[in-house]
Kinemage of the C-alpha trace (Angstrom):
@kinemage 1
@onewidth
@group {chain A} dominant
@subgroup {mainchain}
@vectorlist {calphas} color= white
{ca met a 1} P -11.915 41.336 12.194
{ca arg a 2} L -10.754 44.592 13.350
{ca arg a 3} L -13.064 46.585 11.035
{ca thr a 4} L -15.830 44.471 11.794
{ca ala a 5} L -15.406 45.105 15.742
{ca arg a 6} L -15.432 48.822 15.131
{ca arg a 7} L -18.528 48.553 13.240
{ca thr a 8} L -20.148 46.612 16.135
{ca ala a 9} L -18.832 48.688 18.500
{ca gly a 10} L -19.704 52.171 16.896
{ca his a 11} L -23.471 51.043 15.815
{ca gly a 12} L -26.172 53.308 16.148
{ca val a 13} L -28.627 50.444 16.748
{ca arg a 14} L -30.892 50.963 20.147
{ca leu a 15} L -33.511 48.313 20.501
{ca ser a 16} L -36.507 48.606 22.913
{ca pro a 17} L -36.284 46.860 26.103
{ca asp a 18} L -39.500 44.850 25.301
{ca ala a 19} L -38.019 43.909 21.942
{ca val a 20} L -34.762 42.890 23.715
{ca ala a 21} L -36.498 41.020 26.272
{ca ala a 22} L -38.678 39.067 23.862
{ca met a 23} L -35.883 37.987 21.788
{ca arg a 24} L -33.859 36.936 24.912
{ca ala a 25} L -36.803 34.763 26.330
{ca glu a 26} L -36.732 32.988 22.454
{ca leu a 27} L -32.913 32.284 22.604
{ca pro a 28} L -33.069 28.544 23.436
{ca asp a 29} L -35.643 28.167 20.683
{ca val a 30} L -33.695 29.931 18.330
{ca ala a 31} L -30.528 28.024 19.240
{ca glu a 32} L -32.462 24.540 18.869
{ca arg a 33} L -33.408 25.731 15.177
{ca val a 34} L -29.759 26.714 14.545
{ca val a 35} L -28.405 23.180 15.750
{ca ala a 36} L -31.068 21.607 13.542
{ca ala a 37} L -30.315 23.647 10.346
{ca val a 38} L -26.396 23.136 10.764
{ca val a 39} L -26.717 19.517 11.273
{ca glu a 40} L -29.200 19.000 8.463
{ca glu a 41} L -27.290 21.315 5.823
{ca val a 42} L -23.689 20.695 6.511
{ca pro a 43} L -22.276 17.318 5.723
{ca ser a 44} L -19.411 17.030 8.134
{ca tyr a 45} L -21.890 17.973 11.101
{ca thr a 46} L -24.292 15.508 9.722
{ca glu a 47} L -22.065 12.671 9.316
{ca ala a 48} L -20.390 13.136 13.086
{ca phe a 49} L -23.593 14.498 14.949
{ca asp a 50} L -23.946 13.222 18.450
{ca thr a 51} L -25.722 14.895 21.424
{ca thr a 52} L -22.143 16.425 22.664
{ca met a 53} L -21.879 18.262 19.186
{ca ala a 54} L -25.466 19.548 19.592
{ca glu a 55} L -24.908 21.006 23.097
{ca thr a 56} L -21.750 22.543 22.036
{ca ile a 57} L -23.416 24.296 19.012
{ca arg a 58} L -26.253 25.125 21.285
{ca ser a 59} L -24.242 26.736 23.862
{ca ala a 60} L -22.032 28.486 21.376
{ca val a 61} L -25.005 30.051 19.644
{ca glu a 62} L -26.849 31.032 22.987
{ca leu a 63} L -23.830 32.693 24.348
{ca ala a 64} L -23.402 34.591 21.232
{ca leu a 65} L -26.953 35.760 20.852
{ca ala a 66} L -26.701 36.848 24.560
{ca gly a 67} L -23.881 38.997 23.841
{ca phe a 68} L -25.483 40.348 20.718
{ca leu a 69} L -28.738 41.267 22.207
{ca thr a 70} L -26.670 43.034 25.413
{ca leu a 71} L -24.873 45.213 22.385
{ca ala a 72} L -28.015 45.917 20.621
{ca ser a 73} L -29.781 47.189 23.543
{ca gly a 74} L -27.089 49.720 24.086
{ca arg a 75} L -25.758 48.412 27.470
{ca arg a 76} L -21.929 48.787 27.168
{ca gly a 77} L -20.334 49.843 30.433
{ca thr a 78} L -17.155 51.577 30.201
{ca asp a 79} L -15.418 48.983 27.366
{ca pro a 80} L -17.411 49.213 24.170
{ca gly a 81} L -16.108 45.712 23.517
{ca thr a 82} L -17.040 44.186 26.745
{ca pro a 83} L -20.676 43.057 25.688
{ca arg a 84} L -19.362 40.983 22.718
{ca ala a 85} L -16.054 39.789 24.395
{ca pro a 86} L -17.123 36.501 25.765
{ca ala a 87} L -18.891 35.608 22.386
{ca val a 88} L -15.838 36.520 20.672
{ca glu a 89} L -13.559 34.384 22.829
{ca gly a 90} L -16.361 31.471 22.875
{ca ser a 91} L -16.068 31.581 19.156
{ca tyr a 92} L -12.343 31.385 19.282
{ca gln a 93} L -12.468 28.352 21.508
{ca leu a 94} L -15.176 26.947 19.176
{ca gly a 95} L -12.820 27.145 16.509
{ca arg a 96} L -10.103 25.484 18.284
{ca gly a 97} L -12.295 22.884 19.032
{ca glu a 98} L -13.464 21.970 15.707
{ca ala a 99} L -9.807 21.955 14.285
{ca arg a 100} L -9.236 19.386 17.222
{ca ser a 101} L -12.354 17.287 15.777
{ca gly a 102} L -10.915 17.532 12.236
{ca arg a 103} L -13.516 19.601 10.602
{ca ser a 104} L -12.394 22.246 8.206
{ca thr a 105} L -12.743 25.681 8.224
{ca asp a 106} L -15.118 25.484 5.183
{ca ala a 107} L -17.715 23.720 7.332
{ca leu a 108} L -17.042 26.109 10.475
{ca leu a 109} L -17.813 29.137 7.984
{ca ala a 110} L -20.794 27.175 6.506
{ca ala a 111} L -22.178 26.727 10.199
{ca phe a 112} L -21.834 30.315 10.831
{ca arg a 113} L -23.769 31.282 7.724
{ca ile a 114} L -26.348 29.117 8.359
{ca gly a 115} L -26.527 30.476 12.128
{ca ala a 116} L -26.797 33.962 10.929
{ca arg a 117} L -29.606 33.200 8.445
{ca val a 118} L -31.462 31.297 10.959
{ca ser a 119} L -31.021 33.860 13.709
{ca trp a 120} L -31.937 36.803 11.638
{ca arg a 121} L -34.936 34.949 10.715
{ca glu a 122} L -36.088 34.302 14.195
{ca met a 123} L -35.005 37.542 15.655
{ca ser a 124} L -36.245 40.035 12.675
{ca thr a 125} L -39.483 38.271 13.173
{ca thr a 126} L -39.701 38.888 16.857
{ca ala a 127} L -38.303 42.345 16.548
{ca val a 128} L -41.367 43.538 13.865
{ca arg a 129} L -43.632 41.914 16.259
{ca asn a 130} L -42.356 44.119 18.958
{ca gly a 131} L -42.575 47.319 17.063
{ca val a 132} L -39.288 47.607 15.576
{ca gly a 133} L -39.781 49.762 12.464
{ca ser a 134} L -38.341 49.264 9.109
{ca glu a 135} L -35.703 51.798 9.178
{ca ala a 136} L -34.545 50.378 12.681
{ca leu a 137} L -34.784 46.859 11.123
{ca val a 138} L -32.262 47.657 8.409
{ca asp a 139} L -29.785 48.914 10.891
{ca phe a 140} L -30.618 45.892 13.010
{ca ala a 141} L -29.917 43.347 10.147
{ca asp a 142} L -26.646 45.126 9.185
{ca leu a 143} L -25.495 44.720 13.017
{ca val a 144} L -26.327 41.243 13.038
{ca phe a 145} L -24.287 40.205 10.034
{ca ala a 146} L -21.488 42.634 11.122
{ca tyr a 147} L -21.494 40.596 14.560
{ca ile a 148} L -21.413 37.276 12.893
{ca asp a 149} L -18.724 38.347 10.589
{ca glu a 150} L -16.688 39.253 13.664
{ca leu a 151} L -17.447 35.853 15.415
{ca ser a 152} L -16.805 33.713 12.454
{ca ala a 153} L -13.366 35.504 12.140
{ca ala a 154} L -12.611 34.681 15.780
{ca ala a 155} L -13.626 30.967 15.144
{ca val a 156} L -11.281 30.869 11.964
{ca ala a 157} L -8.313 32.506 14.065
{ca gly a 158} L -9.079 29.716 16.676
{ca his a 159} L -9.148 26.788 14.125
{ca thr a 160} L -5.974 28.368 12.517
{ca asp a 161} L -4.167 28.577 16.107
{ca glu a 162} L -5.247 25.057 17.121
{ca leu a 163} L -3.660 23.359 13.789
{ca ala a 164} L -0.435 25.215 14.085
{ca thr a 165} L -0.281 24.639 17.906
{ca thr a 166} L -1.036 20.875 17.137
{ca gly a 167} L 1.489 20.865 14.350
{ca arg a 168} L 3.999 22.080 16.381
{ca val a 169} L 3.501 19.809 19.369
{ca arg a 170} L 3.296 17.045 17.061
{ca gln a 171} L 6.492 17.765 15.325
{ca arg a 172} L 8.241 17.822 18.704
{ca leu a 173} L 6.731 14.507 19.559
{ca leu a 174} L 7.728 12.928 16.217
{ca glu a 175} L 11.424 14.498 16.899
{ca arg a 176} L 11.427 12.952 20.505
{ca val a 177} L 10.821 9.384 18.590
{ca ala a 178} L 13.631 9.926 16.285
{ca arg a 179} L 16.051 11.032 19.069
{ca his a 180} L 15.287 8.086 21.331
{ca leu a 181} L 15.942 5.894 18.203
{ca leu a 182} L 19.280 7.486 17.641
{ca glu a 183} L 20.126 7.156 21.308
{ca gly a 184} L 19.596 3.509 21.473
{ca ala a 185} L 16.645 3.838 23.929
{ca thr a 186} L 14.883 0.657 25.096
{ca ala a 187} L 12.155 -0.635 22.933
{ca glu a 188} L 9.581 0.306 25.738
{ca val a 189} L 10.676 3.951 25.657
{ca val a 190} L 10.561 4.122 21.784
{ca leu a 191} L 7.104 2.519 21.670
{ca asp a 192} L 5.565 4.911 24.311
{ca ala a 193} L 7.112 7.885 22.333
{ca ala a 194} L 5.564 6.674 19.102
{ca ala a 195} L 2.298 6.245 20.721
{ca arg a 196} L 2.213 9.834 22.195
{ca ala a 197} L 3.022 10.998 18.973
{ca asp a 198} L 0.217 9.072 17.305
{ca trp a 199} L 2.799 7.266 14.900
{ca ala a 200} L 2.613 3.931 13.679
{ca pro a 201} L 6.090 2.012 13.875
{ca pro a 202} L 6.869 0.678 10.422
{ca arg a 203} L 8.732 -2.580 9.581
{ca thr a 204} L 11.905 -0.652 8.683
{ca leu a 205} L 13.463 2.737 8.896
{ca thr a 206} L 16.006 4.378 6.380
{ca ala a 207} L 18.275 7.054 7.482
{ca val a 208} L 18.848 9.925 4.852
{ca leu a 209} L 20.989 12.853 5.221
{ca val a 210} L 19.899 15.649 3.077
{ca pro a 211} L 20.663 19.523 3.025
{ca glu a 212} L 18.505 21.790 4.527
{ca ser a 213} L 17.844 23.551 1.443
{ca gln a 214} L 16.791 20.077 -0.296
{ca val a 215} L 14.555 18.852 2.776
{ca arg a 216} L 11.182 20.360 1.675
{ca pro a 217} L 11.370 19.019 -2.037
{ca val a 218} L 12.462 15.579 -0.932
{ca leu a 219} L 9.672 15.641 1.681
{ca asn a 220} L 7.098 16.211 -0.909
{ca leu a 221} L 8.276 12.923 -2.607
{ca ile a 222} L 8.449 10.422 0.123
{ca ser a 223} L 5.976 8.831 2.952
{ca pro a 224} L 4.281 11.558 4.937
{ca ala a 225} L 5.077 9.197 7.815
{ca thr a 226} L 8.738 10.325 7.650
{ca leu a 227} L 10.598 11.292 10.758
{ca gln a 228} L 12.319 14.469 10.572
{ca leu a 229} L 15.388 15.501 12.853
{ca gly a 230} L 17.665 18.954 12.605
{ca glu a 231} L 20.789 19.401 14.385
{ca val a 232} L 22.321 16.076 13.627
{ca pro a 233} L 25.115 15.537 16.058
{ca gly a 234} L 28.561 16.169 14.399
{ca val a 235} L 27.017 17.237 11.120
{ca asp a 236} L 26.371 20.689 10.162
{ca asp a 237} L 23.650 22.128 7.613
{ca leu a 238} L 22.147 18.602 7.102
{ca val a 239} L 18.867 17.156 8.317
{ca leu a 240} L 18.394 13.598 9.039
{ca leu a 241} L 15.102 11.890 7.436
{ca leu a 242} L 14.207 8.522 8.891
{ca val a 243} L 12.059 7.248 6.069
{ca pro a 244} L 9.425 4.241 6.727
{ca asp a 245} L 9.227 0.976 4.924
{ca ala a 246} L 11.628 1.948 2.209
{ca his a 247} L 13.131 -1.684 1.799
{ca gly a 248} L 13.271 -3.845 -1.009
{ca his a 249} L 11.749 -2.638 -4.294
{ca arg a 250} L 10.734 0.573 -2.474
{ca arg a 251} L 14.177 1.853 -2.206
{ca arg a 252} L 14.311 2.827 -5.705
{ca pro a 253} L 11.693 5.537 -5.400
{ca leu a 254} L 13.569 6.871 -2.463
{ca leu a 255} L 16.932 7.219 -4.595
{ca arg a 256} L 15.133 8.904 -7.334
{ca ala a 257} L 13.322 11.246 -4.734
{ca val a 258} L 17.214 12.422 -3.371
{ca gln a 259} L 18.818 12.152 -6.818
{ca asp a 260} L 21.134 15.201 -7.609
{ca arg a 261} L 20.183 16.586 -4.072
{ca ser a 262} L 23.788 15.594 -2.150
{ca ala a 263} L 21.989 13.276 0.060
{ca val a 264} L 23.126 9.991 1.564
{ca val a 265} L 21.017 7.081 1.773
{ca gly a 266} L 21.588 4.455 4.481
{ca pro a 267} L 20.618 0.808 4.514
{ca ala a 268} L 16.835 -0.060 5.375
{ca lys a 269} L 16.941 -1.640 9.191
{ca pro a 270} L 14.378 -2.851 11.425
{ca trp a 271} L 12.879 0.376 12.748
{ca leu a 272} L 14.430 -0.013 16.291
{ca glu a 273} L 17.547 -0.330 14.789
{ca ala a 274} L 17.603 2.871 12.895
{ca arg a 275} L 20.671 4.069 14.581
{ca arg a 276} L 22.618 1.518 12.457
{ca ser a 277} L 21.112 2.940 9.306
{ca his a 278} L 22.140 6.471 10.544
{ca glu a 279} L 25.645 5.574 11.615
{ca arg a 280} L 26.165 4.178 7.994
{ca ala a 281} L 25.140 6.970 6.248
{ca leu a 282} L 27.359 9.182 8.583
{ca arg a 283} L 30.332 7.188 7.738
{ca ala a 284} L 29.719 7.214 3.891
{ca leu a 285} L 29.160 11.039 4.198
{ca asp a 286} L 32.551 11.239 6.099
{ca leu a 287} L 34.289 9.085 3.184
{ca gly a 288} L 32.668 11.206 0.680
{ca leu a 289} L 30.377 8.130 -0.717
{ca gly a 290} L 26.885 8.483 -1.741
{ca pro a 291} L 24.150 8.671 -2.357
{ca asp a 292} L 23.279 4.882 -2.177
{ca thr a 293} L 25.528 3.443 0.468
{ca asp a 294} L 24.303 -0.095 -0.668
{ca glu a 295} L 26.666 0.430 -3.615
{ca his a 296} L 29.676 1.069 -1.267
{ca leu a 297} L 29.702 -1.937 1.003
{ca thr a 298} L 33.103 -2.982 0.100
{ca his a 299} L 34.576 0.272 0.814
{ca leu a 300} L 32.762 0.738 4.003
{ca val a 301} L 33.733 -2.685 5.258
{ca leu a 302} L 37.315 -2.281 4.387
{ca thr a 303} L 37.609 1.317 5.741
{ca ala a 304} L 35.675 0.349 8.946
{ca asp a 305} L 38.968 0.265 11.062
{ca ala a 306} L 41.180 3.027 9.528
{ca asp a 307} L 43.947 2.287 12.070
{ca ala a 308} L 43.960 -1.507 11.468
{ca leu a 309} L 43.849 -1.068 7.635
{ca ala a 310} L 46.815 1.111 7.897
{ca asp a 311} L 48.628 -1.435 9.802
{ca leu a 312} L 47.618 -4.164 7.726
{ca arg a 313} L 49.150 -2.398 4.718
{ca ala a 314} L 51.876 -1.420 6.099
{ca arg a 315} L 52.620 -5.290 7.009
{ca val a 316} L 51.578 -7.084 3.712
{ca leu a 317} L 53.285 -4.225 1.444
{ca ala a 318} L 56.504 -4.210 3.451
{ca pro a 319} L 58.492 -6.185 0.766
{ca leu a 320} L 58.026 -3.117 -1.732
{ca ala a 321} L 58.807 -0.533 1.162
{ca asp a 322} L 62.620 -0.394 0.120
{ca leu a 323} L 62.024 0.403 -3.632
{ca arg a 324} L 61.956 3.694 -5.419
{ca pro a 325} L 58.294 5.120 -4.514
{ca gly a 326} L 57.695 4.789 -8.509
{ca thr a 327} L 58.767 1.579 -8.865
{ca ala a 328} L 56.662 0.179 -5.651
{ca asp a 329} L 53.523 1.784 -6.933
{ca lys a 330} L 53.892 0.158 -10.092
{ca leu a 331} L 54.418 -3.173 -8.563
{ca ala a 332} L 51.625 -2.722 -6.016
{ca asp a 333} L 49.347 -1.622 -8.841
{ca thr a 334} L 50.116 -4.815 -10.995
{ca leu a 335} L 49.701 -6.989 -8.023
{ca arg a 336} L 46.297 -5.370 -7.235
{ca ala a 337} L 45.096 -5.891 -10.842
{ca trp a 338} L 46.703 -9.583 -10.841
{ca leu a 339} L 44.629 -10.410 -7.604
{ca leu a 340} L 41.316 -8.879 -9.023
{ca his a 341} L 41.648 -10.294 -12.348
{ca gln a 342} L 42.703 -13.835 -10.758
{ca gly a 343} L 46.061 -13.816 -12.600
{ca arg a 344} L 44.565 -13.479 -16.178
{ca arg a 345} L 47.341 -11.804 -17.775
{ca asp a 346} L 45.788 -10.427 -20.616
{ca glu a 347} L 42.967 -8.955 -18.524
{ca val a 348} L 45.657 -7.537 -16.272
{ca ala a 349} L 47.435 -5.492 -19.033
{ca ala a 350} L 44.097 -4.263 -20.429
{ca ala a 351} L 43.402 -2.837 -16.986
{ca leu a 352} L 46.724 -1.217 -16.662
{ca phe a 353} L 47.253 -0.132 -20.181
{ca val a 354} L 50.422 -2.047 -20.617
{ca his a 355} L 51.765 -4.986 -22.677
{ca pro a 356} L 51.391 -8.536 -21.464
{ca gln a 357} L 55.100 -8.914 -21.251
{ca thr a 358} L 55.190 -5.822 -18.952
{ca val a 359} L 52.887 -7.705 -16.779
{ca arg a 360} L 54.958 -10.929 -16.817
{ca tyr a 361} L 58.137 -8.855 -15.752
{ca arg a 362} L 56.512 -7.207 -13.060
{ca met a 363} L 54.996 -10.398 -11.707
{ca gly a 364} L 58.459 -11.975 -11.746
{ca gln a 365} L 59.762 -9.043 -9.577
{ca leu a 366} L 57.099 -9.524 -7.280
{ca arg a 367} L 57.446 -13.307 -7.029
{ca glu a 368} L 61.283 -12.418 -6.213
{ca leu a 369} L 60.284 -10.031 -3.454
{ca tyr a 370} L 57.476 -12.160 -1.912
{ca gly a 371} L 58.565 -15.591 -2.668
{ca ala a 372} L 56.342 -18.572 -1.607
{ca arg a 373} L 54.073 -16.156 0.197
{ca leu a 374} L 52.021 -15.190 -2.784
{ca asp a 375} L 50.792 -18.663 -2.901
{ca asp a 376} L 49.803 -18.462 0.937
{ca pro a 377} L 46.007 -18.007 1.144
{ca glu a 378} L 46.286 -15.840 4.287
{ca thr a 379} L 48.876 -13.584 2.555
{ca val a 380} L 46.606 -13.576 -0.574
{ca leu a 381} L 43.655 -12.268 1.548
{ca gly a 382} L 45.600 -9.756 3.250
{ca leu a 383} L 47.200 -8.480 0.047
{ca thr a 384} L 43.501 -8.421 -1.402
{ca val a 385} L 41.840 -6.507 1.548
{ca ala a 386} L 44.949 -4.125 1.814
{ca leu a 387} L 45.149 -3.151 -2.062
{ca gly a 388} L 41.332 -3.164 -2.393
{ca ala a 389} L 41.352 -0.319 0.062
{ca gly a 390} L 43.640 1.867 -1.621
{ca arg a 391} L 46.437 2.440 -4.140
{ca gly a 392} L 50.295 2.865 -3.880
{ca val a 393} L 52.359 1.660 -0.893
{ca pro a 394} L 52.371 3.499 2.607
{ca thr a 395} L 55.572 5.716 3.392
{ca thr a 396} L 55.519 4.082 7.041
{ca thr a 397} L 56.026 0.317 7.313
{ca val a 398} L 56.526 -2.433 9.927
{ca ser a 399} L 58.661 -5.456 9.427
{ca pro a 400} L 56.883 -8.263 7.972
C-alpha cells in the first residue's frame, strides 16, 4: 500500500482545469453507473441490495473520485497525501462496514475492480473530449489504477481490522458467559450475557479441562459454539472448554477428540448448571482420574468427603489395628475381596492369587475379630465403602 501511495503522491499528471471541472461535474452520474455495475456483477451485492447499500457505495465512489480529481489537478497543499487522505479513510471505513455486513474481501475487491473499470471508461471519455492528449492519457490511466489500488488496500485493511476487533470483542463476551456460569450467576444474568455474545444456549454443557498446548487441535474436532476460558482458578496451564450438547451418544465423539491429550471430561449437565460439570472435572483431576469422569463415579463418590472417609475407615477397621501391619493388610484385602465377590470362596481365592483354604483360614480369623458384626448390614455397608475406597489398614484408628 505504501508503494502505491508513493506512486500517487509523486505522479506527473496535471490535467487542465477544464478537463477536471468537466469530470467533477459528471461525478454523480459516474457514481450511479458504478453502483449499477457492482450490483449487477457481484453476487453478494446483488443478493443483499437495498437503498442503504446503494447510497453507501455511491457516497464512497464520489468521495474517492473527488479526491482523485483533486490529486490529478495538481492541487496538493503542503502535504502530498492530503488530497487522497479522506478517500483512503473512507475506503478503510467502507472495508470495516463490509466486514460487519458479512461480505468477504473477494466481494470487496471485485467491487473495486468494477469501480475502477467503469470510472476509467467514463473519465477517460470526458478527458479526451476536453483535449487531453494520448501521452497524458496514458499517465492518467496509470494514476487512476494506482489510486484505486491504494483505496482497495485500505478497504482490505479495514475489513481485516474489523474482523480481528469483532473476534476479540466476541471472545471476551463469550468468556464472560463462561465466567458467569462458573460463578453461579442467576439465569437472568447468564441469559443476558449469552444474548450480548450472540451465543445460543444449548441443552447441556460438558466441562473439559485441556492442556493449553492441546486446545487448538481439540477445538478443531468439537462444536464451534464451545465456550473457552483460560486462567481457570486453582489450575495452572489448563484451559476450560464448555462443550455444548455433548450428552448421550454425542459424548463418545468428544472423548475421541480428547483421547491421549491429558484432558479430563466432566459430565454433561443442563447448561445453566455447567458449574457442576466443571467441579467434578476438577475433582477428578486432583485425584488423577481421567479422561472420562463417568467411568470413575464410584471413586468420586467414595472420596467426596476425605475426612469423613478417613474416620469411617478407622472406625470399621479398628478390629485389625492391633495386628502386625502385614497381617492386618492381608486380612483387609481378604475381607475386601470377600465383600466384592459376595463370599464366593473360589473367586476370592482367584482374585487374591491364593488357595481357597487360605481364604477359609483368613475368614475364620476375621470372624473371630469382628464376631457377629460381619452379619450386620450396617457394618457390612461401612466395610464395603471403607475397603472400596482403598486398600490396607489406616495407622491411626479410633475405638469402635
